[in-house]
TIPARO-39066 format. One record per residue: x negated, y, z negated of N, C-alpha, C in turn. Coordinates in pm, whole numbers, padded with zeros to 5 digits. Example, Ala and Ser with C-alpha at 12.3 -4.5 7.8 and 13.67 -1.06 7.14 Angstrom:
<node n_u="-01319" n_v="-00569" n_w="-00780" ca_u="-01230" ca_v="-00450" ca_w="-00780" c_u="-01320" c_v="-00330" c_w="-00780"/>
<node n_u="-01285" n_v="-00225" n_w="-00708" ca_u="-01367" ca_v="-00106" ca_w="-00714" c_u="-01290" c_v="00003" c_w="-00787"/>
//
This chain:
<node n_u="-00085" n_v="-00117" n_w="00000" ca_u="00000" ca_v="00000" ca_w="00000" c_u="-00090" c_v="00124" c_w="00000"/>
<node n_u="-00063" n_v="00216" n_w="00092" ca_u="-00141" ca_v="00338" ca_w="00102" c_u="-00049" c_v="00458" c_w="00086"/>
<node n_u="-00109" n_v="00572" n_w="00055" ca_u="-00030" ca_v="00694" ca_w="00039" c_u="00020" c_v="00748" c_w="00172"/>
<node n_u="-00056" n_v="00722" n_w="00278" ca_u="-00017" ca_v="00767" ca_w="00411" c_u="00034" c_v="00647" c_w="00488"/>
<node n_u="00157" n_v="00653" n_w="00538" ca_u="00213" ca_v="00538" ca_w="00611" c_u="00131" c_v="00504" c_w="00735"/>
<node n_u="00133" n_v="00376" n_w="00772" ca_u="00054" ca_v="00329" ca_w="00885" c_u="00125" c_v="00345" c_w="01018"/>
<node n_u="00254" n_v="00321" n_w="01019" ca_u="00331" ca_v="00329" ca_w="01144" c_u="00344" c_v="00475" c_w="01187"/>
<node n_u="00323" n_v="00505" n_w="01315" ca_u="00326" ca_v="00645" ca_w="01360" c_u="00460" c_v="00715" c_w="01335"/>
<node n_u="00571" n_v="00645" n_w="01355" ca_u="00701" ca_v="00707" ca_w="01333" c_u="00722" c_v="00739" c_w="01185"/>
<node n_u="00686" n_v="00647" n_w="01099" ca_u="00701" ca_v="00670" ca_w="00956" c_u="00604" c_v="00780" c_w="00909"/>
<node n_u="00485" n_v="00783" n_w="00968" ca_u="00390" ca_v="00890" ca_w="00935" c_u="00447" c_v="01026" c_w="00975"/>
<node n_u="00512" n_v="01032" n_w="01090" ca_u="00575" ca_v="01156" ca_w="01135" c_u="00689" c_v="01195" c_w="01040"/>
<node n_u="00770" n_v="01096" n_w="00998" ca_u="00878" ca_v="01124" ca_w="00903" c_u="00824" c_v="01173" c_w="00769"/>
<node n_u="00714" n_v="01113" n_w="00723" ca_u="00654" ca_v="01157" ca_w="00596" c_u="00602" c_v="01300" c_w="00608"/>
<node n_u="00541" n_v="01333" n_w="00721" ca_u="00493" ca_v="01470" ca_w="00741" c_u="00610" c_v="01569" c_w="00745"/>
<node n_u="00719" n_v="01530" n_w="00812" ca_u="00837" ca_v="01617" ca_w="00817" c_u="00898" c_v="01634" c_w="00678"/>
<node n_u="00900" n_v="01525" n_w="00599" ca_u="00954" ca_v="01531" ca_w="00465" c_u="00870" c_v="01625" c_w="00378"/>
<node n_u="00738" n_v="01613" n_w="00387" ca_u="00650" ca_v="01700" ca_w="00309" c_u="00659" c_v="01845" c_w="00356"/>
<node n_u="00677" n_v="01866" n_w="00485" ca_u="00695" ca_v="02002" ca_w="00536" c_u="00824" c_v="02062" c_w="00481"/>
<node n_u="00931" n_v="01984" n_w="00476" ca_u="01056" ca_v="02032" ca_w="00418" c_u="01037" c_v="02067" c_w="00271"/>
<node n_u="00961" n_v="01986" n_w="00198" ca_u="00935" ca_v="02016" ca_w="00056" c_u="00855" c_v="02145" c_w="00042"/>
<node n_u="00758" n_v="02167" n_w="00129" ca_u="00680" ca_v="02291" ca_w="00124" c_u="00765" c_v="02413" c_w="00161"/>
<node n_u="00856" n_v="02397" n_w="00256" ca_u="00946" ca_v="02507" ca_w="00292" c_u="01036" c_v="02542" c_w="00174"/>
<node n_u="01087" n_v="02440" n_w="00105" ca_u="01170" ca_v="02465" ca_w="-00014" c_u="01089" c_v="02538" c_w="-00120"/>
<node n_u="00964" n_v="02500" n_w="-00139" ca_u="00877" ca_v="02569" ca_w="-00235" c_u="00858" c_v="02714" c_w="-00195"/>
<node n_u="00831" n_v="02738" n_w="-00068" ca_u="00815" ca_v="02875" ca_w="-00021" c_u="00940" c_v="02958" c_w="-00041"/>
<node n_u="01056" n_v="02900" n_w="-00012" ca_u="01181" ca_v="02972" ca_w="-00032" c_u="01204" c_v="03005" c_w="-00179"/>
<node n_u="01169" n_v="02911" n_w="-00267" ca_u="01186" ca_v="02937" ca_w="-00410" c_u="01093" c_v="03049" c_w="-00456"/>
<node n_u="00969" n_v="03046" n_w="-00409" ca_u="00872" ca_v="03147" ca_w="-00453" c_u="00901" c_v="03285" c_w="-00397"/>
<node n_u="00970" n_v="03292" n_w="-00284" ca_u="01000" ca_v="03421" ca_w="-00223" c_u="01131" c_v="03483" c_w="-00272"/>
<node n_u="01206" n_v="03411" n_w="-00351" ca_u="01333" ca_v="03466" ca_w="-00400" c_u="01308" c_v="03578" c_w="-00499"/>
<node n_u="01378" n_v="03690" n_w="-00486" ca_u="01358" ca_v="03800" ca_w="-00581" c_u="01406" c_v="03765" c_w="-00722"/>
<node n_u="01495" n_v="03668" n_w="-00734" ca_u="01543" ca_v="03629" ca_w="-00866" c_u="01432" c_v="03565" c_w="-00950"/>
<node n_u="01331" n_v="03507" n_w="-00883" ca_u="01220" ca_v="03445" ca_w="-00956" c_u="01141" c_v="03550" c_w="-01034"/>
<node n_u="01116" n_v="03665" n_w="-00971" ca_u="01044" ca_v="03770" ca_w="-01040" c_u="01128" c_v="03835" c_w="-01149"/>
<node n_u="01260" n_v="03830" n_w="-01132" ca_u="01351" ca_v="03886" ca_w="-01233" c_u="01380" c_v="03786" c_w="-01345"/>
<node n_u="01322" n_v="03665" n_w="-01337" ca_u="01338" ca_v="03559" ca_w="-01436" c_u="01484" c_v="03518" c_w="-01452"/>
<node n_u="01553" n_v="03504" n_w="-01338" ca_u="01692" ca_v="03461" ca_w="-01338" c_u="01701" c_v="03316" c_w="-01291"/>
<node n_u="01794" n_v="03243" n_w="-01347" ca_u="01809" ca_v="03100" ca_w="-01317" c_u="01855" c_v="03073" c_w="-01174"/>
<node n_u="01912" n_v="03173" n_w="-01108" ca_u="01957" ca_v="03153" ca_w="-00970" c_u="01842" c_v="03119" c_w="-00877"/>
<node n_u="01721" n_v="03150" n_w="-00916" ca_u="01605" ca_v="03120" ca_w="-00830" c_u="01588" c_v="02970" c_w="-00812"/>
<node n_u="01633" n_v="02892" n_w="-00908" ca_u="01618" ca_v="02747" ca_w="-00900" c_u="01718" c_v="02683" c_w="-00805"/>
<node n_u="01817" n_v="02757" n_w="-00760" ca_u="01917" ca_v="02700" ca_w="-00669" c_u="01857" c_v="02666" c_w="-00533"/>
<node n_u="01742" n_v="02723" n_w="-00501" ca_u="01678" ca_v="02689" ca_w="-00374" c_u="01616" c_v="02549" c_w="-00376"/>
<node n_u="01609" n_v="02485" n_w="-00493" ca_u="01557" ca_v="02349" ca_w="-00503" c_u="01664" c_v="02242" c_w="-00475"/>
<node n_u="01787" n_v="02283" n_w="-00454" ca_u="01896" ca_v="02187" ca_w="-00431" c_u="01871" c_v="02099" c_w="-00307"/>
<node n_u="01826" n_v="02154" n_w="-00192" ca_u="01798" ca_v="02064" ca_w="-00079" c_u="01692" c_v="01959" c_w="-00110"/>
<node n_u="01591" n_v="01995" n_w="-00186" ca_u="01488" ca_v="01899" ca_w="-00224" c_u="01545" c_v="01793" c_w="-00318"/>
<node n_u="01639" n_v="01833" n_w="-00402" ca_u="01706" ca_v="01738" ca_w="-00490" c_u="01776" c_v="01630" c_w="-00407"/>
<node n_u="01847" n_v="01672" n_w="-00303" ca_u="01918" ca_v="01576" ca_w="-00218" c_u="01821" c_v="01493" c_w="-00133"/>
<node n_u="01707" n_v="01550" n_w="-00095" ca_u="01608" ca_v="01473" ca_w="-00020" c_u="01541" c_v="01366" c_w="-00106"/>
<node n_u="01544" n_v="01384" n_w="-00237" ca_u="01473" ca_v="01291" ca_w="-00324" c_u="01567" c_v="01202" c_w="-00406"/>
<node n_u="01696" n_v="01201" n_w="-00373" ca_u="01788" ca_v="01112" ca_w="-00445" c_u="01752" c_v="00968" c_w="-00417"/>
<node n_u="01768" n_v="00877" n_w="-00505" ca_u="01817" ca_v="00879" ca_w="-00642" c_u="01708" c_v="00902" c_w="-00747"/>
<node n_u="01579" n_v="00879" n_w="-00712" ca_u="01474" ca_v="00900" ca_w="-00812" c_u="01460" c_v="01046" c_w="-00851"/>
<node n_u="01494" n_v="01137" n_w="-00760" ca_u="01489" ca_v="01279" ca_w="-00792" c_u="01584" c_v="01315" c_w="-00904"/>
<node n_u="01697" n_v="01248" n_w="-00908" ca_u="01793" ca_v="01273" ca_w="-01017" c_u="01733" c_v="01228" c_w="-01150"/>
<node n_u="01663" n_v="01115" n_w="-01149" ca_u="01596" ca_v="01069" ca_w="-01271" c_u="01489" c_v="01170" c_w="-01314"/>
<node n_u="01416" n_v="01226" n_w="-01217" ca_u="01316" ca_v="01327" ca_w="-01249" c_u="01378" c_v="01453" c_w="-01307"/>
<node n_u="01493" n_v="01490" n_w="-01255" ca_u="01564" ca_v="01606" ca_w="-01308" c_u="01608" c_v="01582" c_w="-01452"/>
<node n_u="01654" n_v="01462" n_w="-01480" ca_u="01694" ca_v="01429" ca_w="-01617" c_u="01574" c_v="01428" c_w="-01712"/>
<node n_u="01459" n_v="01381" n_w="-01664" ca_u="01337" ca_v="01382" ca_w="-01746" c_u="01295" c_v="01527" c_w="-01774"/>
<node n_u="01301" n_v="01613" n_w="-01673" ca_u="01266" ca_v="01754" ca_w="-01693" c_u="01358" c_v="01820" c_w="-01793"/>
<node n_u="01487" n_v="01792" n_w="-01784" ca_u="01582" ca_v="01850" ca_w="-01878" c_u="01557" c_v="01800" c_w="-02020"/>
<node n_u="01528" n_v="01672" n_w="-02034" ca_u="01498" ca_v="01615" ca_w="-02166" c_u="01370" c_v="01677" c_w="-02223"/>
<node n_u="01268" n_v="01691" n_w="-02140" ca_u="01143" ca_v="01752" ca_w="-02182" c_u="01164" c_v="01897" c_w="-02226"/>
<node n_u="01241" n_v="01970" n_w="-02147" ca_u="01270" ca_v="02110" ca_w="-02181" c_u="01346" c_v="02120" c_w="-02313"/>
<node n_u="01442" n_v="02032" n_w="-02334" ca_u="01518" ca_v="02033" ca_w="-02458" c_u="01431" c_v="01997" c_w="-02578"/>
<node n_u="01346" n_v="01895" n_w="-02564" ca_u="01257" ca_v="01857" ca_w="-02674" c_u="01159" c_v="01969" c_w="-02708"/>
<node n_u="01104" n_v="02035" n_w="-02606" ca_u="01013" ca_v="02146" ca_w="-02633" c_u="01084" c_v="02259" c_w="-02706"/>
<node n_u="01206" n_v="02288" n_w="-02666" ca_u="01281" ca_v="02396" ca_w="-02730" c_u="01317" c_v="02360" c_w="-02874"/>
<node n_u="01364" n_v="02238" n_w="-02897" ca_u="01407" ca_v="02199" ca_w="-03031" c_u="01290" c_v="02183" c_w="-03128"/>
<node n_u="01177" n_v="02132" n_w="-03079" ca_u="01062" ca_v="02108" ca_w="-03167" c_u="00983" c_v="02234" c_w="-03198"/>
<node n_u="00959" n_v="02315" n_w="-03096" ca_u="00870" ca_v="02429" ca_w="-03118" c_u="00932" c_v="02564" c_w="-03085"/>
<node n_u="01050" n_v="02565" n_w="-03030" ca_u="01112" ca_v="02691" ca_w="-02992" c_u="01057" c_v="02747" c_w="-02861"/>
<node n_u="00977" n_v="02668" n_w="-02790" ca_u="00917" ca_v="02711" ca_w="-02664" c_u="01022" c_v="02713" c_w="-02554"/>
<node n_u="01030" n_v="02825" n_w="-02486" ca_u="01122" ca_v="02838" ca_w="-02372" c_u="01037" c_v="02868" c_w="-02249"/>
<node n_u="01038" n_v="02776" n_w="-02155" ca_u="00959" ca_v="02794" ca_w="-02032" c_u="01024" c_v="02899" c_w="-01944"/>
<node n_u="00939" n_v="02975" n_w="-01876" ca_u="00990" ca_v="03073" ca_w="-01781" c_u="01045" c_v="03005" c_w="-01657"/>
<node n_u="01115" n_v="03082" n_w="-01578" ca_u="01176" ca_v="03027" ca_w="-01457" c_u="01069" c_v="02981" c_w="-01358"/>
<node n_u="00959" n_v="03053" n_w="-01349" ca_u="00851" ca_v="03012" ca_w="-01258" c_u="00796" c_v="02876" c_w="-01299"/>
<node n_u="00767" n_v="02859" n_w="-01427" ca_u="00714" ca_v="02732" ca_w="-01476" c_u="00814" c_v="02620" c_w="-01456"/>
<node n_u="00937" n_v="02645" n_w="-01491" ca_u="01041" ca_v="02543" ca_w="-01475" c_u="01060" c_v="02507" c_w="-01328"/>
<node n_u="01058" n_v="02605" n_w="-01240" ca_u="01072" ca_v="02578" ca_w="-01097" c_u="00957" c_v="02497" c_w="-01041"/>
<node n_u="00835" n_v="02528" n_w="-01083" ca_u="00720" ca_v="02453" ca_w="-01035" c_u="00722" c_v="02309" c_w="-01086"/>
<node n_u="00758" n_v="02289" n_w="-01213" ca_u="00766" ca_v="02154" ca_w="-01268" c_u="00874" c_v="02074" c_w="-01195"/>
<node n_u="00989" n_v="02135" n_w="-01174" ca_u="01097" ca_v="02067" ca_w="-01101" c_u="01053" c_v="02033" c_w="-00958"/>
<node n_u="00988" n_v="02126" n_w="-00891" ca_u="00945" ca_v="02101" ca_w="-00754" c_u="00844" c_v="01986" c_w="-00749"/>
<node n_u="00749" n_v="01985" n_w="-00842" ca_u="00650" ca_v="01877" ca_w="-00846" c_u="00718" c_v="01743" c_w="-00872"/>
<node n_u="00807" n_v="01737" n_w="-00972" ca_u="00878" ca_v="01612" ca_w="-01003" c_u="00957" c_v="01564" c_w="-00881"/>
<node n_u="01035" n_v="01653" n_w="-00820" ca_u="01120" ca_v="01613" ca_w="-00708" c_u="01036" c_v="01570" c_w="-00587"/>
<node n_u="00927" n_v="01640" n_w="-00561" ca_u="00843" ca_v="01607" ca_w="-00446" c_u="00772" c_v="01473" c_w="-00466"/>
<node n_u="00712" n_v="01454" n_w="-00580" ca_u="00638" ca_v="01331" ca_w="-00606" c_u="00733" c_v="01211" c_w="-00609"/>
<node n_u="00845" n_v="01224" n_w="-00679" ca_u="00938" ca_v="01112" ca_w="-00687" c_u="01004" c_v="01082" c_w="-00553"/>
<node n_u="01040" n_v="01185" n_w="-00478" ca_u="01101" ca_v="01163" ca_w="-00348" c_u="01007" c_v="01097" c_w="-00250"/>
<node n_u="00883" n_v="01147" n_w="-00242" ca_u="00785" ca_v="01087" ca_w="-00152" c_u="00756" c_v="00943" c_w="-00194"/>
<node n_u="00741" n_v="00922" n_w="-00323" ca_u="00712" ca_v="00787" ca_w="-00373" c_u="00823" c_v="00690" c_w="-00338"/>
<node n_u="00947" n_v="00734" n_w="-00357" ca_u="01058" ca_v="00641" ca_w="-00331" c_u="01072" c_v="00612" c_w="-00184"/>
<node n_u="01059" n_v="00711" n_w="-00095" ca_u="01087" ca_v="00687" ca_w="00046" c_u="00969" c_v="00629" c_w="00122"/>
<node n_u="00846" n_v="00665" n_w="00084" ca_u="00732" ca_v="00627" ca_w="00167" c_u="00635" c_v="00532" c_w="00099"/>
<node n_u="00656" n_v="00499" n_w="-00026" ca_u="00574" ca_v="00399" ca_w="-00094" c_u="00658" c_v="00283" c_w="-00147"/>
<node n_u="00759" n_v="00314" n_w="-00225" ca_u="00839" ca_v="00210" ca_w="-00290" c_u="00930" c_v="00137" c_w="-00191"/>
<node n_u="01001" n_v="00211" n_w="-00107" ca_u="01092" ca_v="00147" ca_w="-00012" c_u="01019" c_v="00056" c_w="00088"/>
<node n_u="00906" n_v="00098" n_w="00147" ca_u="00834" ca_v="00005" ca_w="00235" c_u="00781" c_v="-00118" c_w="00160"/>
<node n_u="00737" n_v="-00101" n_w="00037" ca_u="00689" ca_v="-00214" ca_w="-00041" c_u="00802" c_v="-00314" c_w="-00069"/>
<node n_u="00919" n_v="-00263" n_w="-00106" ca_u="01035" ca_v="-00350" ca_w="-00130" c_u="01075" c_v="-00420" c_w="00000"/>
<node n_u="01072" n_v="-00348" n_w="00110" ca_u="01106" ca_v="-00407" ca_w="00239" c_u="01010" c_v="-00519" c_w="00276"/>
<node n_u="00882" n_v="-00497" n_w="00253" ca_u="00782" ca_v="-00600" ca_w="00281" c_u="00805" c_v="-00723" c_w="00194"/>
<node n_u="00833" n_v="-00703" n_w="00067" ca_u="00856" ca_v="-00817" ca_w="-00023" c_u="00983" c_v="-00893" c_w="00017"/>
<node n_u="01085" n_v="-00823" n_w="00064" ca_u="01207" ca_v="-00890" ca_w="00109" c_u="01181" c_v="-00972" c_w="00235"/>
<node n_u="01102" n_v="-00918" n_w="00328" ca_u="01066" ca_v="-00993" ca_w="00447" c_u="00984" c_v="-01117" c_w="00412"/>
<node n_u="00891" n_v="-01103" n_w="00318" ca_u="00811" ca_v="-01218" ca_w="00275" c_u="00898" c_v="-01323" c_w="00208"/>
<node n_u="00991" n_v="-01280" n_w="00126" ca_u="01081" ca_v="-01375" ca_w="00061" c_u="01169" c_v="-01445" c_w="00164"/>
<node n_u="01220" n_v="-01370" n_w="00260" ca_u="01301" ca_v="-01429" ca_w="00365" c_u="01221" c_v="-01532" c_w="00444"/>
<node n_u="01098" n_v="-01497" n_w="00479" ca_u="01013" ca_v="-01591" ca_w="00553" c_u="00984" c_v="-01716" c_w="00471"/>
<node n_u="00962" n_v="-01698" n_w="00344" ca_u="00933" ca_v="-01812" ca_w="00257" c_u="01054" c_v="-01904" c_w="00243"/>
<node n_u="01172" n_v="-01845" n_w="00226" ca_u="01292" ca_v="-01925" ca_w="00201" c_u="01348" c_v="-01990" c_w="00327"/>
<node n_u="01340" n_v="-01922" n_w="00439" ca_u="01413" ca_v="-01970" ca_w="00555" c_u="01326" c_v="-02022" c_w="00669"/>
<node n_u="01202" n_v="-01981" n_w="00679" ca_u="01119" ca_v="-02031" ca_w="00788" c_u="01006" c_v="-02119" c_w="00739"/>
<node n_u="00986" n_v="-02121" n_w="00611" ca_u="00881" ca_v="-02202" ca_w="00550" c_u="00743" c_v="-02174" c_w="00608"/>
<node n_u="00721" n_v="-02050" n_w="00644" ca_u="00592" ca_v="-02008" ca_w="00695" c_u="00557" c_v="-01870" c_w="00642"/>
<node n_u="00435" n_v="-01824" n_w="00666" ca_u="00398" ca_v="-01692" ca_w="00617" c_u="00471" c_v="-01582" c_w="00693"/>
<node n_u="00493" n_v="-01471" n_w="00625" ca_u="00561" ca_v="-01357" ca_w="00688" c_u="00467" c_v="-01290" c_w="00789"/>
<node n_u="00527" n_v="-01238" n_w="00893" ca_u="00447" ca_v="-01169" ca_w="00994" c_u="00446" c_v="-01022" c_w="00967"/>
//
């Protein structure tokens, strides 16, 4: 398993996916609400949330839990910039991992299992 897909079409899809994630980051950073420390600036991360479902939702829940624990334990309140960057990193890493690392690995294991069970030979 490699970080960069081997098949040219999948490599192109991974590059397009990462480009979309970078565009979402740029849009978030260019919003005037970010400098005003308003929560509306995080709404530009919604497309990335949908691109990284279902693991992205788990990442969002982890970020919310982390934010709540930090606030309850120490009274620390992260700024919108920090929260946006953490959310973007979580969504990007989890989305890329699920679509271009985990899904191909599961697909390969399913093909190997199918070959083992039904053809009694090694998977191609």
